[in-house]
C-alpha positions, 0 to 999 in steps of 0.5 A: 550376158544376154543379147541387147536390143541392137543385137536382136534387132539385127538378129530378127532378119535371121529368124528363119535361119534360126528356125531351120537351124534348130528344127531341121538341122539345116542352114542356107548360105550366109555371107561372111559379114553376117557370120562374123557379126553373129560370132561377135554377138555370140562371143559376147554372150558367152563372155569369151572369144568363140572361134570356129572354121566359117568355111565348114558348114557344119561350124556355122550351123553350130554357131546358128543353133547356139546363138538361137538360144540366146535369140529365142529367150530374148524374143520370149521375154518380150512377149512376156513383157507385152503380156504383162502390161495388158489388162487381165480381162483382155487375156482372159479365155472364153471359158474364165470369162464365163466363170466370172460371169463376164460373158455377155454373148450367148452361144449360138447353135447351127440348126440341125435338120432332122429328116423324119420318116412318114 
């Protein structure tokens, strides 16, 4: 099972916590209410009850790392939905526009001054 919109909206406040948990292997203190809500969300995602000792900092870090997988997957799917709705020409790179002949801009190079010996 995946995250719901409501779950994602709640978890967005903890984006920094997910980042530090996955990248730096670190977790700042969280309230018991937040930990319990995250446990409930994660349990729903995996389809079974997830139990751990919430006084144990390593257990909380482990929960954040596991939940971050679902969080980032949902976040990525939102980005894909947003980019699929746009026109192709707006998302084309400058090189692609040049190849398609759509680039009306002229490339301006800065003037170089060369000192010559007299």
